[in-house]
C-alpha positions as CSV (number, residue, x, y, z in Angstrom):
1,M,4.5,31.7,-16.3
2,V,3.4,28.4,-13.8
3,K,1.9,29.1,-10.6
4,K,4.2,28.6,-7.3
5,S,3.8,25.4,-6.0
6,N,1.8,26.2,-3.2
7,S,-1.0,27.1,-5.4
8,N,-0.3,24.7,-8.7
9,P,-1.0,21.1,-8.3
10,R,0.8,20.1,-11.5
11,L,4.0,22.1,-10.3
12,S,3.4,19.8,-6.9
13,A,2.8,16.8,-8.9
14,L,6.0,17.5,-10.9
15,H,7.8,18.1,-7.4
16,I,6.7,14.8,-6.4
17,L,7.5,12.9,-9.2
18,N,11.0,14.0,-9.4
19,E,11.7,13.2,-5.9
20,V,10.0,9.9,-6.1
21,E,12.4,8.7,-8.7
22,E,15.5,10.5,-7.4
23,N,15.3,9.5,-4.0
24,E,13.2,6.6,-4.4
25,V,11.2,7.2,-1.6
26,F,7.6,6.8,-0.1
27,L,4.9,8.5,-1.8
28,D,2.6,9.3,1.4
29,P,4.7,11.7,3.1
30,L,5.5,13.7,-0.1
31,M,1.9,13.6,-1.0
32,D,0.9,14.8,2.7
33,R,3.3,17.6,2.8
34,E,2.1,18.9,-0.7
35,Y,-1.6,18.6,0.4
36,E,-0.9,21.1,3.1
37,R,-0.4,23.8,0.7
38,L,-3.4,23.1,-1.5
39,S,-7.2,23.7,-1.6
40,P,-9.7,20.8,-1.5
41,L,-9.9,20.7,-5.4
42,D,-6.7,20.9,-6.1
43,K,-5.5,18.1,-3.8
44,S,-7.7,15.9,-5.7
45,L,-6.2,17.1,-8.7
46,L,-2.9,16.2,-7.4
47,K,-3.7,12.4,-6.1
48,E,-5.0,11.8,-9.8
49,L,-2.2,13.4,-11.4
50,V,0.5,11.6,-9.1
51,Y,-1.1,8.2,-8.5
52,G,-2.5,7.9,-12.2
53,T,1.1,8.6,-13.7
54,L,2.9,6.5,-11.4
55,Q,0.1,3.4,-12.1
56,W,0.7,3.9,-15.8
57,Q,4.1,5.3,-15.9
58,G,5.5,2.3,-18.0
59,Y,2.9,2.4,-20.9
60,I,3.4,6.2,-21.0
61,D,6.9,5.5,-21.1
62,W,6.4,3.4,-24.1
63,V,4.2,5.9,-25.6
64,I,6.6,8.7,-25.4
65,D,9.4,6.9,-26.8
66,R,7.4,6.1,-30.0
67,Y,7.2,10.0,-30.4
68,A,10.6,11.3,-29.0
69,E,14.1,11.7,-30.3
70,R,15.5,10.8,-27.1
71,K,14.0,7.9,-25.0
72,T,12.8,8.5,-21.9
73,H,15.8,7.0,-19.7
74,K,17.9,9.6,-21.5
75,M,15.9,12.6,-20.3
76,G,16.2,14.5,-17.1
77,S,13.8,14.1,-14.6
78,A,12.0,17.5,-15.2
79,V,11.4,16.6,-18.5
80,R,10.5,13.1,-18.4
81,N,7.9,13.8,-15.7
82,S,6.6,16.6,-17.5
83,L,5.9,14.7,-20.3
84,R,4.6,11.8,-18.2
85,L,2.3,14.5,-16.8
86,G,1.0,15.6,-19.6
87,T,0.8,12.0,-21.4
88,Y,-1.2,11.2,-18.6
89,Q,-3.8,14.1,-19.2
90,L,-3.9,13.7,-23.1
91,L,-4.5,9.3,-22.8
92,F,-6.6,9.0,-19.8
93,L,-8.1,12.4,-18.3
94,N,-10.9,12.8,-20.7
95,K,-12.1,16.1,-18.3
96,I,-8.8,17.7,-18.7
97,P,-9.1,20.0,-22.2
98,A,-6.0,18.5,-24.3
99,F,-4.9,22.1,-24.9
100,A,-5.1,22.7,-20.9
101,A,-2.9,19.6,-20.4
102,I,-0.2,20.4,-23.4
103,F,0.3,24.3,-22.2
104,E,0.5,23.5,-18.7
105,S,3.4,20.9,-19.2
106,V,5.0,23.0,-21.5
107,E,5.2,25.7,-18.8
108,L,6.3,23.7,-16.4
109,V,9.5,22.7,-18.4
110,K,9.9,26.2,-19.6
111,E,10.4,27.3,-15.8
112,K,12.7,24.4,-14.8
113,E,14.3,23.8,-18.1
114,G,14.0,27.0,-20.5
115,V,12.2,27.7,-23.5
116,P,14.4,25.6,-26.4
117,V,13.4,22.5,-24.0
118,S,9.9,23.3,-23.7
119,G,9.7,23.8,-27.6
120,F,10.8,19.7,-27.5
121,V,7.8,18.7,-25.0
122,N,5.4,21.0,-26.6
123,G,6.2,18.9,-30.1
124,V,6.1,15.5,-28.5
125,L,2.8,16.1,-26.8
126,R,1.1,17.3,-29.9
127,A,2.3,14.3,-31.9
128,I,0.9,12.2,-29.2
129,L,-2.6,14.0,-29.3
130,R,-2.6,13.9,-33.1
131,D,-2.4,10.1,-33.4
132,K,-4.9,9.6,-30.1
133,E,-7.6,11.4,-32.0
134,A,-6.6,9.8,-35.2
135,K,-6.6,6.3,-33.3
136,K,-3.2,5.9,-34.3
137,I,-1.7,4.7,-31.3
138,P,-0.9,0.8,-31.6
139,A,-2.6,-1.7,-29.6
140,L,-0.5,-4.4,-27.9
141,K,-1.4,-7.9,-29.2
142,D,0.4,-11.0,-28.3
143,D,1.0,-11.9,-24.7
144,S,4.9,-11.8,-24.4
145,A,6.0,-10.4,-21.0
146,R,7.2,-7.7,-22.7
147,N,3.8,-6.7,-23.8
148,L,2.2,-7.6,-21.1
149,A,4.3,-5.6,-19.0
150,I,3.6,-2.3,-21.2
151,K,0.0,-3.0,-21.5
152,Y,-0.6,-3.2,-17.4
153,S,2.5,-1.0,-16.8
154,Q,4.1,-3.5,-14.6
155,P,7.7,-4.5,-14.1
156,E,8.9,-6.8,-16.7
157,W,10.5,-9.0,-14.2
158,L,7.2,-9.3,-12.0
159,V,5.1,-9.9,-15.1
160,K,7.6,-13.1,-16.1
161,R,7.1,-14.4,-12.3
162,W,3.4,-14.1,-12.1
163,C,3.1,-15.5,-16.2
164,S,5.1,-18.8,-14.7
165,R,3.3,-19.4,-11.4
166,Y,-0.4,-18.4,-11.9
167,G,-0.6,-18.8,-16.0
168,V,-1.0,-15.9,-18.4
169,D,-4.7,-15.6,-18.1
170,V,-4.6,-15.1,-14.1
171,A,-1.7,-12.7,-14.1
172,G,-3.2,-10.5,-16.7
173,R,-6.5,-10.2,-14.8
174,W,-4.1,-9.7,-11.6
175,F,-2.2,-7.0,-13.6
176,K,-5.4,-5.3,-14.8
177,N,-6.6,-5.0,-11.5
178,N,-2.9,-3.2,-10.5
179,T,-3.8,-0.6,-12.5
180,S,-7.2,0.2,-10.9
181,P,-7.8,2.4,-8.1
182,P,-8.1,0.5,-4.6
183,P,-11.4,0.8,-2.7
184,F,-11.1,2.8,0.1
185,T,-12.0,0.7,3.4
186,I,-12.0,1.6,7.2
187,R,-12.0,-0.1,10.1
188,V,-14.7,0.5,12.6
189,N,-13.2,1.8,16.0
190,R,-15.7,-0.6,18.0
191,V,-14.4,0.1,21.7
192,L,-16.4,3.6,20.5
193,I,-19.4,2.5,18.0
194,D,-20.8,-0.4,16.4
195,R,-20.6,-0.6,12.4
196,D,-24.5,0.0,11.9
197,R,-24.4,3.1,13.9
198,L,-21.2,4.4,12.0
199,V,-22.9,3.5,8.9
200,N,-25.8,6.0,9.8
201,I,-23.1,8.8,10.9
202,L,-21.4,8.6,8.0
203,F,-24.5,8.7,5.8
204,D,-25.5,12.1,7.7
205,E,-21.7,13.3,6.6
206,G,-22.5,12.8,3.3
207,I,-20.8,9.8,2.7
208,N,-22.3,6.7,1.5
209,T,-20.8,3.6,2.6
210,E,-21.0,-0.3,1.8
211,K,-20.0,-3.1,4.7
212,T,-16.8,-5.2,3.4
213,P,-18.0,-8.7,2.8
214,Y,-15.3,-10.5,4.5
215,S,-14.2,-8.1,7.8
216,P,-16.8,-7.8,9.9
217,I,-15.6,-4.4,11.3
218,G,-14.8,-3.1,7.9
219,L,-16.8,-0.3,5.6
220,M,-15.7,0.9,1.9
221,L,-16.7,4.4,1.5
222,E,-18.2,6.0,-2.0
223,K,-16.0,9.1,-3.1
224,P,-15.1,10.1,0.5
225,G,-12.8,12.8,-0.3
226,D,-10.8,14.0,2.3
227,V,-11.9,12.1,5.3
228,T,-10.0,13.7,8.0
229,R,-12.1,16.5,7.9
230,L,-15.3,14.3,9.2
231,H,-16.2,15.0,12.7
232,S,-16.3,11.1,12.6
233,Y,-12.8,11.1,11.6
234,Q,-11.9,13.5,14.3
235,K,-13.4,11.7,17.6
236,G,-11.7,8.6,16.5
237,L,-14.8,6.5,15.5
238,F,-12.4,4.7,12.7
239,Y,-9.3,4.2,11.4
240,I,-8.1,3.7,7.3
241,Q,-7.0,0.5,6.7
242,D,-7.6,-2.1,4.0
243,E,-9.8,-4.9,4.5
244,A,-7.1,-7.5,4.1
245,S,-4.9,-5.8,7.1
246,Q,-8.0,-5.8,8.7
247,L,-8.5,-9.6,9.0
248,V,-4.7,-10.4,10.0
249,P,-5.1,-9.1,13.5
250,F,-8.3,-12.1,13.7
251,L,-5.7,-15.1,13.7
252,L,-3.9,-14.3,17.0
253,S,-7.4,-14.5,18.6
254,P,-6.9,-11.6,20.8
255,R,-8.8,-11.8,24.5
256,S,-9.2,-9.4,26.9
257,G,-6.3,-9.0,29.7
258,E,-3.6,-10.9,27.4
259,Q,0.1,-9.3,27.0
260,I,0.1,-9.0,23.2
261,L,3.4,-7.9,21.3
262,D,3.1,-6.2,18.1
263,A,6.7,-6.5,17.0
264,C,6.4,-4.0,13.9
265,A,3.6,-2.0,15.1
266,A,3.9,1.4,13.1
267,P,2.1,3.4,12.1
268,G,-0.9,1.6,14.2
269,G,-3.1,0.0,12.2
270,K,-2.9,-3.6,13.6
271,A,-1.9,-2.7,17.3
272,T,-5.1,-0.3,17.5
273,Q,-7.1,-2.9,16.0
274,L,-5.5,-5.7,18.3
275,A,-6.6,-3.0,21.2
276,E,-10.4,-2.5,20.2
277,L,-10.4,-6.7,20.2
278,I,-9.3,-7.1,23.3
279,G,-11.8,-4.4,24.4
280,D,-8.8,-1.7,25.5
281,R,-8.6,-4.4,28.3
282,G,-4.9,-6.2,28.8
283,E,-1.8,-4.8,27.0
284,V,-0.3,-4.1,23.7
285,L,3.2,-3.4,23.4
286,A,3.7,-1.5,19.8
287,I,7.7,-1.6,19.1
288,D,8.7,-0.1,16.0
289,K,12.9,1.2,16.0
290,S,11.4,4.4,13.9
291,P,11.0,7.4,16.3
292,E,8.9,9.1,13.4
293,R,6.6,6.4,13.2
294,I,6.3,5.9,17.0
295,N,5.5,9.3,17.0
296,L,2.6,8.9,14.4
297,L,1.3,6.1,16.5
298,Q,1.3,7.8,19.3
299,R,-1.3,10.5,17.3
300,N,-3.4,7.9,15.9
301,L,-3.7,6.0,19.7
302,K,-4.7,9.7,21.0
303,R,-7.4,10.1,18.2
304,L,-8.9,6.6,18.8
305,G,-9.1,7.1,22.7
306,L,-7.0,3.5,23.2
307,T,-5.1,3.2,26.5
308,S,-4.0,-0.4,26.3
309,V,-1.8,0.3,23.7
310,K,1.9,0.9,24.7
311,P,4.4,2.3,22.1
312,R,8.0,1.7,22.5
313,Q,11.1,2.6,20.2
314,L,13.3,-0.4,19.9
315,D,15.4,-2.4,17.4
316,L,14.3,-6.1,17.6
317,T,17.7,-7.0,15.9
318,K,19.8,-5.0,18.9
319,D,17.8,-4.9,21.9
320,V,16.7,-8.7,22.5
321,K,16.5,-9.0,26.0
322,E,14.3,-6.0,26.6
323,F,11.1,-7.7,25.1
324,Q,12.1,-11.3,25.6
325,K,11.8,-11.6,29.1
326,R,8.5,-10.6,29.4
327,G,6.8,-13.3,27.9
328,F,3.9,-12.7,25.6
329,N,0.6,-14.6,25.0
330,K,0.4,-13.3,21.2
331,I,3.0,-12.0,19.1
332,L,2.2,-10.8,15.9
333,L,5.1,-10.4,13.6
334,D,4.0,-7.9,10.4
335,A,7.1,-8.2,8.8
336,P,9.1,-5.5,7.0
337,C,8.8,-6.7,3.1
338,S,8.7,-5.7,-0.5
339,G,4.9,-4.5,-0.6
340,I,4.3,-6.8,-4.0
341,G,1.0,-7.2,-2.8
342,V,-0.1,-3.8,-2.3
343,L,1.4,-2.3,-5.5
344,R,-2.0,-0.7,-6.8
345,R,-1.8,1.2,-3.4
346,H,1.7,2.3,-3.8
347,P,2.2,2.7,-7.8
348,E,5.9,4.0,-7.0
349,G,6.8,0.6,-5.4
350,K,6.5,-0.7,-9.2
351,W,9.5,1.3,-10.3
352,Q,11.7,0.9,-6.8
353,K,11.5,-3.0,-6.4
354,K,14.3,-5.0,-7.7
355,E,13.6,-8.8,-8.0
356,N,17.0,-9.4,-5.9
357,L,15.5,-7.3,-3.0
358,L,13.3,-10.4,-2.3
359,G,16.5,-12.2,-1.0
360,S,17.6,-9.3,1.4
361,Y,13.5,-9.0,2.8
362,S,13.9,-12.8,3.5
363,K,17.3,-12.8,5.8
364,I,15.6,-9.6,7.5
365,Q,12.3,-11.5,8.3
366,S,14.1,-14.7,9.2
367,N,16.0,-12.6,11.7
368,L,13.1,-11.1,13.0
369,L,10.9,-14.1,13.5
370,N,13.9,-16.1,15.0
371,V,14.1,-13.3,17.8
372,V,10.4,-12.6,18.1
373,S,9.8,-15.9,18.8
374,K,11.7,-16.2,22.1
375,G,9.1,-13.9,24.0
376,L,6.5,-16.4,23.5
377,K,4.9,-18.1,26.5
378,A,4.7,-21.9,26.0
379,G,1.0,-22.2,24.2
380,G,1.2,-19.3,23.1
381,I,0.3,-17.9,19.5
382,L,2.7,-16.3,17.1
383,V,0.8,-14.7,13.5
384,Y,3.7,-13.6,10.9
385,S,2.5,-11.9,8.0
386,T,3.5,-10.0,5.0
387,C,1.8,-7.6,2.5
388,S,3.8,-10.0,-0.3
389,T,2.5,-12.6,-2.6
390,E,5.9,-13.7,-3.1
391,P,7.2,-17.1,-1.9
392,E,10.8,-15.8,-0.9
393,E,9.1,-13.8,1.9
394,N,6.5,-16.1,3.0
395,E,6.0,-19.9,2.8
396,K,9.9,-20.1,2.4
397,V,10.7,-18.2,5.5
398,I,8.2,-20.3,7.5
399,E,9.9,-23.3,6.0
400,K,13.3,-22.4,7.2
401,F,11.7,-21.1,10.7
402,L,10.0,-24.7,11.7
403,T,12.9,-26.2,10.5
404,S,15.0,-24.6,13.3
405,N,12.3,-23.9,15.7
406,P,10.7,-27.7,15.7
407,G,8.8,-26.1,19.3
408,F,6.6,-24.4,17.0
409,K,3.7,-25.7,14.7
410,V,1.5,-24.4,12.0
411,E,-2.6,-24.2,13.3
412,N,-5.3,-23.8,10.6
413,P,-6.7,-20.2,11.5
414,R,-10.4,-21.3,10.6
415,A,-11.7,-20.8,14.5
416,S,-10.4,-17.4,14.9
417,L,-11.8,-16.1,11.3
418,P,-15.3,-15.5,9.9
419,E,-16.6,-18.0,7.6
420,S,-16.4,-16.0,5.0
421,C,-12.9,-16.0,5.5
422,Y,-12.5,-19.5,5.1
423,R,-11.5,-19.5,1.5
424,F,-8.3,-17.7,2.1
425,I,-7.0,-20.7,4.1
426,G,-5.1,-23.1,2.0
427,K,-4.5,-27.1,2.3
428,D,-1.1,-26.0,4.2
429,N,-3.1,-23.6,6.6
430,F,-1.9,-20.8,5.5
431,F,-3.5,-17.5,4.7
432,R,-3.5,-15.6,1.7
433,T,-5.5,-13.0,0.1
434,Y,-5.3,-11.3,-3.6
435,P,-6.1,-8.0,-5.2
436,E,-7.9,-10.0,-7.9
437,P,-10.5,-11.6,-7.1
438,H,-10.9,-10.8,-3.7
439,N,-10.4,-6.7,-4.4
440,M,-8.3,-6.4,-1.4
441,D,-4.4,-6.0,-1.1
442,G,-2.4,-9.1,-1.2
443,F,-1.6,-10.5,2.2
444,F,0.1,-13.5,3.4
445,A,-0.3,-14.8,7.2
446,V,0.4,-18.1,8.9
447,R,-0.8,-18.8,12.7
448,M,1.8,-20.8,14.5
449,V,1.6,-22.1,18.0
450,K,4.6,-22.5,20.7
451,K,4.2,-26.1,21.7
452,S,3.8,-26.8,25.8
């Protein structure tokens, strides 16, 4: 019999995959929930199983469909995801014995669906194993959009977009990068410590680090494990944040004593960084409409020891006058978006996002941009950013905004960034990072000034 979910990472993985698929929810809260029930070793296996299976889901389904009488899209969630977990272990995790991968997957289905269905799963997985050992699983040779989508486990609509925009070679490198684990990057809380001192502290805690090549306040951690157990984390010496995300607040050129608005702030990565950049002297009004996310922001502020950030639960589209009358020196709008630039970090998004959602996001982004711009003082700076690579959410939103708001103009952000980051600034003065070749999240940002 399969062990209960509070002690079995494979059963926890199945629960998560079913929930992600059936309810189209974010992965992180589900992982946090299951982590609480598992040992450190089982946490590591759970993360590998869930992220790996979601990352390679497109390719895995293609393999399963070659051996199963019923196609994956016609199976129930428990059967489909048990097969996915088993296939992922057989094809990608050589450290797990094949017999264990098959046995555990069969046991999962047996408990959920009964003995007859478990026999079906057993037969499919054993057939996949035989052909894997005989090297009979065929390779995908041509670069059609369909084959690239399968080979690199990407949504076909995104493959078509990127191949059309960037060409097959460039797009192929991006897709390959999208299936690799992202670096584990942290931001130094420079109110409390400098980067060199934190390097030494982490080394004493058993963590090797490498300085980020672009962010002057970032570190990449080698095999960090559960960093929340570290004394340095608990003391607020760092915040987990991708390098690209760390670069965006620099575009505001924040100064001590300024009044700054972070319009979509939770869980607080950029708001807390803004506080650190102003030496925790001034005020960062951090707005978010979600009470749960505001609570998370407050917990992060307490851990980091920052007092200049003022969290506020507010719906910007409804409570406009609440903040517009304030008048801010600087405003950051890190807008809700499709998250296309962070798919390797959030692989569930590959299977949840649809192309027609880009237009829906652009309407929300344009509305928010128009609203927050009214709260900026003359001569103030407004930075708009997304973790998307798609023009509908970026260039087209800014083009529309500038047309209807001639009192704003785009500024070259070079003076606000380290010299190493100049490569991210285009001829249009827009800031862009990509997973390939920069090995960080895909971000777009633009710095605009309100004319006096």
